[in-house]
C-alpha positions as a Markdown table, in Angstrom:
| # | Residue | x | y | z |
|---|---|---|---|---|
| 1 | Met | 21.9 | -5.6 | -17.6 |
| 2 | Glu | 19.9 | -3.3 | -15.4 |
| 3 | Ile | 17.0 | -4.3 | -13.1 |
| 4 | Lys | 14.9 | -1.8 | -15.1 |
| 5 | Arg | 14.5 | -4.5 | -17.7 |
| 6 | Arg | 12.2 | -6.5 | -15.5 |
| 7 | Ala | 10.3 | -3.3 | -14.6 |
| 8 | Phe | 9.9 | -2.6 | -18.4 |
| 9 | Tyr | 8.1 | -5.9 | -19.0 |
| 10 | Asn | 6.0 | -5.6 | -15.8 |
| 11 | Leu | 4.8 | -2.2 | -17.1 |
| 12 | Leu | 4.1 | -3.6 | -20.5 |
| 13 | Arg | 2.1 | -6.4 | -19.1 |
| 14 | Met | 0.1 | -4.1 | -16.8 |
| 15 | Asn | -0.7 | -1.9 | -19.7 |
| 16 | Trp | -1.7 | -4.9 | -21.8 |
| 17 | Cys | -3.9 | -6.2 | -19.1 |
| 18 | Lys | -5.7 | -2.9 | -19.0 |
| 19 | Asp | -5.9 | -2.7 | -22.8 |
| 20 | Pro | -5.3 | -5.9 | -24.7 |
| 21 | His | -4.8 | -3.9 | -27.9 |
| 22 | Thr | -1.5 | -2.6 | -26.5 |
| 23 | Pro | 1.2 | -3.5 | -29.1 |
| 24 | Ala | 3.1 | -6.5 | -27.7 |
| 25 | Lys | 4.3 | -9.9 | -28.6 |
| 26 | Lys | 2.8 | -12.8 | -26.7 |
| 27 | Trp | 6.0 | -13.7 | -24.9 |
| 28 | Gln | 6.4 | -10.1 | -23.7 |
| 29 | Val | 3.1 | -10.1 | -21.7 |
| 30 | Glu | 2.7 | -13.7 | -20.6 |
| 31 | Asp | 2.1 | -14.5 | -17.0 |
| 32 | Tyr | 5.3 | -16.3 | -16.2 |
| 33 | Arg | 4.3 | -16.6 | -12.5 |
| 34 | Ser | 1.6 | -19.0 | -13.5 |
| 35 | Met | 4.0 | -21.4 | -15.4 |
| 36 | Asp | 5.4 | -24.4 | -13.6 |
| 37 | Leu | 9.2 | -25.1 | -13.7 |
| 38 | Arg | 8.8 | -27.9 | -16.3 |
| 39 | Thr | 7.2 | -25.4 | -18.7 |
| 40 | Leu | 9.8 | -22.8 | -18.0 |
| 41 | Phe | 12.7 | -25.2 | -18.7 |
| 42 | Gln | 11.0 | -26.4 | -21.8 |
| 43 | Arg | 10.8 | -22.8 | -23.0 |
| 44 | Leu | 14.5 | -22.4 | -22.3 |
| 45 | Glu | 15.3 | -25.5 | -24.2 |
| 46 | Ala | 13.3 | -24.2 | -27.2 |
| 47 | Cys | 15.6 | -21.1 | -27.1 |
| 48 | Gly | 18.7 | -23.3 | -27.2 |
| 49 | Leu | 19.5 | -23.5 | -23.4 |
| 50 | Val | 19.2 | -27.0 | -21.9 |
| 51 | Met | 19.1 | -27.1 | -18.1 |
| 52 | Asp | 17.3 | -28.7 | -15.2 |
| 53 | Lys | 16.9 | -27.7 | -11.6 |
| 54 | Asn | 20.3 | -29.0 | -10.5 |
| 55 | Ser | 22.2 | -27.4 | -13.3 |
| 56 | Phe | 20.4 | -24.1 | -12.9 |
| 57 | Val | 21.2 | -24.0 | -9.2 |
| 58 | Ala | 24.8 | -24.8 | -9.9 |
| 59 | Tyr | 25.1 | -22.0 | -12.5 |
| 60 | Ala | 23.4 | -19.6 | -10.0 |
| 61 | Glu | 25.9 | -20.3 | -7.3 |
| 62 | Asn | 28.5 | -18.1 | -9.0 |
| 63 | Val | 26.3 | -15.1 | -9.4 |
| 64 | Asp | 24.1 | -12.9 | -7.3 |
| 65 | Thr | 21.2 | -12.0 | -9.6 |
| 66 | Pro | 19.1 | -13.4 | -12.5 |
| 67 | Glu | 20.5 | -10.6 | -14.6 |
| 68 | Glu | 24.1 | -11.7 | -14.1 |
| 69 | Leu | 23.1 | -15.3 | -14.7 |
| 70 | Thr | 21.4 | -14.4 | -18.0 |
| 71 | Thr | 24.5 | -12.5 | -19.1 |
| 72 | Ser | 26.8 | -15.4 | -18.3 |
| 73 | Leu | 24.7 | -17.9 | -20.1 |
| 74 | Ile | 24.2 | -16.0 | -23.4 |
| 75 | Glu | 27.2 | -13.7 | -23.7 |
| 76 | Asn | 29.0 | -16.1 | -26.0 |
| 77 | Leu | 25.9 | -17.1 | -28.0 |
| 78 | Glu | 24.5 | -15.3 | -31.0 |
| 79 | Phe | 21.2 | -14.0 | -29.7 |
| 80 | Asp | 19.6 | -10.7 | -30.7 |
| 81 | Val | 18.3 | -8.3 | -28.0 |
| 82 | Ser | 14.7 | -9.6 | -28.3 |
| 83 | Glu | 15.7 | -13.2 | -27.9 |
| 84 | Gly | 18.0 | -12.3 | -25.1 |
| 85 | Asp | 15.1 | -10.7 | -23.3 |
| 86 | Arg | 12.9 | -13.7 | -23.9 |
| 87 | Ile | 15.5 | -15.9 | -22.2 |
| 88 | Tyr | 15.9 | -13.4 | -19.4 |
| 89 | Leu | 12.2 | -13.5 | -18.5 |
| 90 | Leu | 12.4 | -17.3 | -18.3 |
| 91 | Ile | 15.6 | -17.3 | -16.2 |
| 92 | Phe | 14.1 | -14.6 | -13.9 |
| 93 | Glu | 11.0 | -16.6 | -13.1 |
| 94 | Ile | 13.0 | -19.9 | -12.6 |
| 95 | Trp | 15.3 | -18.0 | -10.2 |
| 96 | Arg | 12.3 | -16.6 | -8.3 |
| 97 | Lys | 10.8 | -20.1 | -7.9 |
| 98 | Leu | 13.9 | -22.1 | -7.3 |
| 99 | Leu | 16.0 | -19.6 | -5.2 |
| 100 | Pro | 13.8 | -17.7 | -2.9 |
| 101 | Glu | 16.7 | -17.5 | -0.4 |
| 102 | Lys | 18.8 | -15.5 | -3.0 |
| 103 | Leu | 16.6 | -12.4 | -2.8 |
| 104 | Cys | 18.2 | -9.6 | -4.9 |
| 105 | Leu | 16.8 | -6.1 | -5.7 |
| 106 | Ser | 15.2 | -7.0 | -9.0 |
| 107 | Ile | 13.4 | -10.0 | -7.5 |
| 108 | Phe | 12.1 | -7.8 | -4.7 |
| 109 | Cys | 11.0 | -5.0 | -7.0 |
| 110 | Asp | 9.2 | -7.6 | -9.1 |
| 111 | Glu | 7.3 | -8.8 | -6.1 |
| 112 | Leu | 6.6 | -5.3 | -5.1 |
| 113 | Asp | 5.1 | -4.6 | -8.5 |
| 114 | His | 3.1 | -7.8 | -8.4 |
| 115 | Gln | 1.6 | -6.9 | -5.0 |
| 116 | Ile | 0.9 | -3.3 | -6.0 |
| 117 | Tyr | -0.9 | -4.6 | -9.1 |
| 118 | Gln | -3.0 | -7.0 | -7.1 |
| 119 | Tyr | -3.8 | -4.3 | -4.7 |
| 120 | Asp | -4.8 | -1.9 | -7.5 |
| 121 | Val | -7.2 | -4.3 | -9.1 |
| 122 | Lys | -8.8 | -5.0 | -5.7 |
| 123 | Glu | -7.7 | -8.6 | -5.4 |
| 124 | Ile | -9.4 | -9.8 | -2.2 |
| 125 | Ser | -6.4 | -11.8 | -1.0 |
| 126 | Ser | -4.0 | -8.8 | -1.5 |
| 127 | Ala | -4.8 | -7.0 | 1.8 |
| 128 | Glu | -2.4 | -9.0 | 4.0 |
| 129 | Ser | 0.2 | -9.5 | 1.3 |
| 130 | Ile | 0.5 | -5.8 | 0.5 |
| 131 | Gln | 1.0 | -5.0 | 4.2 |
| 132 | Asp | 3.8 | -7.6 | 4.4 |
| 133 | Val | 5.5 | -6.3 | 1.3 |
| 134 | Val | 5.3 | -2.7 | 2.5 |
| 135 | Ala | 6.8 | -3.7 | 5.8 |
| 136 | Tyr | 9.6 | -5.5 | 4.0 |
| 137 | Leu | 10.2 | -2.5 | 1.8 |
| 138 | Gln | 10.8 | -0.4 | 4.9 |
| 139 | Lys | 13.0 | -3.1 | 6.4 |
| 140 | Ile | 15.2 | -3.3 | 3.3 |
| 141 | Met | 15.6 | 0.5 | 3.2 |
| 142 | Asp | 16.3 | 0.8 | 6.9 |
| 143 | Glu | 19.0 | -1.9 | 6.6 |
| 144 | Asn | 20.7 | -0.1 | 3.7 |
| 145 | Val | 20.6 | 3.2 | 5.7 |
| 146 | Asp | 22.2 | 1.4 | 8.6 |
| 147 | Asp | 25.0 | 0.4 | 6.1 |
| 148 | Gly | 25.6 | 4.0 | 5.3 |
| 149 | Ile | 23.5 | 4.5 | 2.1 |
| 150 | Lys | 21.5 | 7.8 | 2.0 |
| 151 | Pro | 17.8 | 7.4 | 2.4 |
| 152 | Thr | 17.0 | 9.2 | -0.8 |
| 153 | Glu | 19.5 | 7.0 | -2.7 |
| 154 | Ile | 18.0 | 3.7 | -1.6 |
| 155 | Phe | 14.5 | 4.9 | -2.3 |
| 156 | Ser | 15.5 | 6.0 | -5.7 |
| 157 | Ser | 17.2 | 2.7 | -6.5 |
| 158 | Ile | 14.2 | 0.7 | -5.5 |
| 159 | Gly | 11.9 | 3.0 | -7.4 |
| 160 | Ala | 14.0 | 2.6 | -10.5 |
| 161 | Gly | 13.5 | -1.1 | -10.4 |
| 162 | Cys | 9.7 | -0.9 | -10.2 |
| 163 | Ala | 7.2 | -0.5 | -13.0 |
| 164 | Asn | 4.9 | 1.4 | -10.6 |
| 165 | Asp | 5.4 | 4.9 | -9.3 |
| 166 | Leu | 6.5 | 4.0 | -5.7 |
| 167 | Glu | 5.8 | 7.5 | -4.3 |
| 168 | Ser | 2.3 | 7.5 | -5.7 |
| 169 | Phe | 1.6 | 4.0 | -4.4 |
| 170 | Leu | 2.8 | 4.8 | -0.9 |
| 171 | Tyr | 0.7 | 8.0 | -0.8 |
| 172 | Asp | -2.5 | 6.2 | -2.0 |
| 173 | Tyr | -1.9 | 3.3 | 0.3 |
| 174 | Ile | -1.3 | 5.4 | 3.4 |
| 175 | Ala | -4.2 | 7.8 | 2.5 |
| 176 | Glu | -6.5 | 4.7 | 2.3 |
| 177 | Gln | -5.4 | 3.6 | 5.7 |
| 178 | Ile | -6.3 | 7.0 | 7.1 |
| 179 | Asp | -9.7 | 6.9 | 5.3 |
| 180 | Ser | -10.3 | 3.5 | 6.8 |
| 181 | Arg | -9.5 | 4.9 | 10.3 |
| 182 | Asn | -6.4 | 2.8 | 10.7 |
| 183 | Tyr | -4.8 | 5.7 | 12.5 |
| 184 | Ala | -2.1 | 3.8 | 14.4 |
| 185 | Tyr | -0.9 | 1.9 | 11.3 |
| 186 | Ser | -1.0 | 5.0 | 9.1 |
| 187 | Ser | 0.9 | 7.0 | 11.6 |
| 188 | Glu | 3.6 | 4.2 | 11.7 |
| 189 | Leu | 3.8 | 4.3 | 7.9 |
| 190 | Val | 4.2 | 8.1 | 7.7 |
| 191 | Glu | 6.9 | 8.0 | 10.4 |
| 192 | Gly | 8.7 | 5.1 | 8.8 |
| 193 | Phe | 8.7 | 6.4 | 5.2 |
| 194 | Glu | 9.2 | 10.1 | 5.9 |
| 195 | Pro | 13.0 | 9.9 | 6.0 |
| 196 | Tyr | 13.0 | 8.5 | 2.5 |
| 197 | Leu | 10.6 | 11.2 | 1.1 |
| 198 | Lys | 12.2 | 14.2 | 2.9 |
| 199 | Gly | 10.7 | 17.4 | 1.6 |
| 200 | Asn | 8.0 | 15.6 | -0.4 |
| 201 | Lys | 4.8 | 17.7 | -0.2 |
| 202 | Trp | 2.6 | 14.6 | -0.4 |
| 203 | Ile | 4.1 | 13.0 | 2.7 |
| 204 | Glu | 3.7 | 16.3 | 4.5 |
| 205 | Leu | 0.1 | 16.3 | 3.6 |
| 206 | Leu | -0.2 | 12.7 | 5.0 |
| 207 | Lys | 1.5 | 13.9 | 8.2 |
| 208 | Ala | -1.0 | 16.7 | 8.6 |
| 209 | Arg | -3.9 | 14.2 | 8.1 |
| 210 | Val | -2.4 | 11.8 | 10.7 |
| 211 | Leu | -1.8 | 14.5 | 13.2 |
| 212 | Glu | -5.4 | 15.7 | 12.9 |
| 213 | Phe | -6.4 | 12.9 | 15.2 |
| 214 | Thr | -3.8 | 13.3 | 17.9 |
| 215 | Asp | -2.5 | 17.0 | 17.7 |
| 216 | Glu | -5.0 | 19.2 | 15.9 |
| 217 | Glu | -2.9 | 22.4 | 16.4 |
| 218 | Ala | 0.2 | 20.8 | 14.9 |
| 219 | Ala | -1.8 | 19.4 | 12.0 |
| 220 | His | -3.2 | 22.9 | 11.2 |
| 221 | Asp | 0.3 | 24.4 | 11.4 |
| 222 | Ile | 1.6 | 21.9 | 8.8 |
| 223 | Leu | -1.5 | 22.4 | 6.7 |
| 224 | Arg | -1.1 | 26.2 | 6.6 |
| 225 | Lys | 2.5 | 25.8 | 5.4 |
| 226 | Ile | 1.3 | 23.4 | 2.8 |
| 227 | Val | -1.3 | 25.8 | 1.6 |
| 228 | Leu | 1.3 | 28.6 | 1.4 |
| 229 | Lys | 3.6 | 26.4 | -0.6 |
| 230 | Ala | 0.9 | 25.1 | -2.9 |
| 231 | Ala | -0.3 | 28.7 | -3.6 |
| 232 | Arg | 3.1 | 29.4 | -5.2 |
| 233 | Glu | 3.1 | 26.3 | -7.3 |
| 234 | Arg | 0.9 | 25.2 | -10.2 |
| 235 | Asp | 0.1 | 21.6 | -9.4 |
| 236 | Leu | -3.6 | 20.9 | -10.0 |
| 237 | Ala | -3.7 | 17.3 | -8.6 |
| 238 | Phe | -2.0 | 18.4 | -5.4 |
| 239 | Asn | -4.3 | 21.4 | -5.0 |
| 240 | Leu | -7.3 | 19.2 | -5.3 |
| 241 | Glu | -5.9 | 16.8 | -2.8 |
| 242 | Val | -5.2 | 19.6 | -0.3 |
| 243 | Leu | -8.7 | 21.0 | -0.7 |
| 244 | Ser | -10.1 | 17.5 | 0.0 |
| 245 | Cys | -8.1 | 17.5 | 3.2 |
| 246 | Ile | -9.2 | 21.0 | 4.2 |
| 247 | Val | -12.9 | 20.0 | 3.9 |
| 248 | Gln | -12.9 | 18.5 | 7.4 |
| 249 | Ser | -9.8 | 20.0 | 8.9 |
| 250 | Gly | -8.9 | 23.4 | 7.4 |
| 251 | Glu | -9.9 | 26.9 | 8.1 |
| 252 | Asn | -12.3 | 29.0 | 6.0 |
| 253 | Gly | -9.6 | 31.3 | 4.7 |
| 254 | Glu | -7.3 | 28.4 | 3.6 |
| 255 | Phe | -10.1 | 26.8 | 1.7 |
| 256 | Lys | -11.1 | 30.0 | -0.2 |
| 257 | Lys | -7.4 | 30.8 | -1.0 |
| 258 | Met | -6.8 | 27.3 | -2.4 |
| 259 | Val | -10.0 | 27.4 | -4.5 |
| 260 | Arg | -9.0 | 30.8 | -6.0 |
| 261 | Lys | -5.5 | 29.5 | -6.8 |
| 262 | Thr | -6.8 | 26.3 | -8.3 |
| 263 | Val | -9.4 | 27.7 | -10.7 |
| 264 | Ser | -6.7 | 29.1 | -13.0 |
| 265 | Leu | -5.2 | 25.6 | -13.4 |
| 266 | Leu | -8.4 | 24.0 | -14.7 |
| 267 | Lys | -8.1 | 22.5 | -18.2 |
| 268 | Lys | -10.7 | 19.7 | -18.3 |
| 269 | Glu | -14.3 | 19.4 | -17.4 |
| 270 | Glu | -13.5 | 16.5 | -15.2 |
| 271 | Asp | -11.2 | 18.7 | -13.1 |
| 272 | Phe | -13.9 | 21.4 | -12.7 |
| 273 | Arg | -16.4 | 18.8 | -11.5 |
| 274 | Asp | -13.9 | 17.5 | -9.0 |
| 275 | Leu | -13.4 | 21.0 | -7.7 |
| 276 | Leu | -17.2 | 21.6 | -7.5 |
| 277 | Ser | -17.7 | 18.3 | -5.7 |
| 278 | Ile | -15.1 | 19.2 | -3.1 |
| 279 | Cys | -16.7 | 22.6 | -2.6 |
| 280 | Arg | -20.1 | 21.0 | -2.2 |
| 281 | Asp | -18.7 | 18.6 | 0.5 |
| 282 | Tyr | -17.0 | 21.6 | 2.2 |
| 283 | Phe | -20.3 | 23.5 | 2.6 |
| 284 | Cys | -22.1 | 20.3 | 3.6 |
| 285 | Tyr | -19.6 | 19.8 | 6.4 |
| 286 | Leu | -20.2 | 23.4 | 7.6 |
| 287 | Asp | -24.0 | 22.9 | 7.4 |
| 288 | Gln | -24.2 | 25.8 | 4.9 |
| 289 | Asp | -27.1 | 24.1 | 3.1 |
| 290 | Gln | -27.9 | 27.0 | 0.7 |
| 291 | Lys | -24.4 | 27.1 | -0.7 |
| 292 | Glu | -24.2 | 23.4 | -0.8 |
| 293 | Arg | -27.5 | 23.3 | -2.9 |
| 294 | Lys | -26.2 | 26.0 | -5.3 |
| 295 | Ile | -23.1 | 24.0 | -6.1 |
| 296 | Ala | -25.1 | 20.7 | -6.3 |
| 297 | Thr | -27.3 | 22.4 | -8.9 |
| 298 | Ile | -24.3 | 23.5 | -11.0 |
| 299 | Leu | -22.9 | 20.0 | -10.9 |
| 300 | Lys | -26.3 | 18.5 | -12.0 |
| 301 | Leu | -26.5 | 20.9 | -15.0 |
| 302 | Arg | -23.0 | 20.1 | -16.1 |
| 303 | Glu | -23.5 | 16.4 | -16.5 |
| 304 | Gln | -23.7 | 16.6 | -20.3 |
| 305 | Lys | -20.8 | 19.1 | -20.7 |
| 306 | Ser | -18.0 | 18.3 | -23.2 |
| 307 | Pro | -14.6 | 17.1 | -21.7 |
| 308 | His | -13.0 | 20.5 | -22.6 |
| 309 | Phe | -13.2 | 23.2 | -20.0 |
| 310 | Asp | -13.4 | 26.9 | -21.0 |
| 311 | Ser | -11.7 | 29.2 | -18.6 |
| 312 | Asn | -14.4 | 31.8 | -19.3 |
| 313 | Asp | -17.2 | 29.4 | -18.3 |
| 314 | Pro | -19.9 | 31.4 | -16.4 |
| 315 | Asp | -20.2 | 28.6 | -13.8 |
| 316 | Leu | -16.7 | 29.4 | -12.7 |
| 317 | Glu | -17.8 | 32.9 | -11.7 |
| 318 | Lys | -20.8 | 31.5 | -10.0 |
| 319 | Leu | -18.5 | 29.2 | -7.9 |
| 320 | Leu | -16.2 | 32.0 | -7.0 |
| 321 | Asp | -19.2 | 34.1 | -6.0 |
| 322 | Ile | -20.6 | 31.3 | -3.8 |
| 323 | Ile | -17.3 | 30.8 | -1.8 |
| 324 | Lys | -16.9 | 34.6 | -1.0 |
């Protein structure tokens, strides 16, 4: 039984929370964290497994994970896959509540998913908790590297056990710290996670942003390399992010080059508006009021446009003419 099973149900619940019409059975998307131990044991009994705290702990002494415990308890019983998963979710939560000292990878990944979700929905109390879990994430990975495991391997293993995209979360989290001017902390995060994301263009972009406040020349060197690499690829989301970074730190030539490379990737009206907004901000930062107003006018006139974007849209030529 893989730790991905817990991640699957975390993802199902997150999707269901966003859209209650998501196809799912009640037991698949319930908040097991909110249940007390009495309720959890009653649910297990209803499934045919009678236990209490003492017997559960006794069973758990011989295994290392809730996955192993579930297998040992039901392997000789006639449960279908669905019922087995239902029992697994109950055992998993009892383990999390009763045996915090037996922290295994699936339990940690579940906590990581929980904290990321709380952070994403802007739960007020999540600020300190997410910082703690990010620190613990790095600690776990560092310890595994010290034991001889390759950095990319341990990151991949933890990522496989999470419902969230770990790379995307770390980028968004560190970028937010930079935006909030937490430069020392964001610098520590980039330095700490870079070995686990070696060669990742997103972490390189964060490094450039962090260096902008301590070593502007080094930051621009990294940014120029990023622009050259991005120009050879066709990644719209990354190009828009690079352009956003160049607004306040890049050179004029880099910005124009990235815009020209990006326009051919536009497929949706939303993306074109994002590009227009970035260009407007760029000329605002340069105090080029005339160009800023021209782009602002284009944006205003496109408010009622359909979601589909036509590559022959005349406003695209207007934009390219403005940035010349």
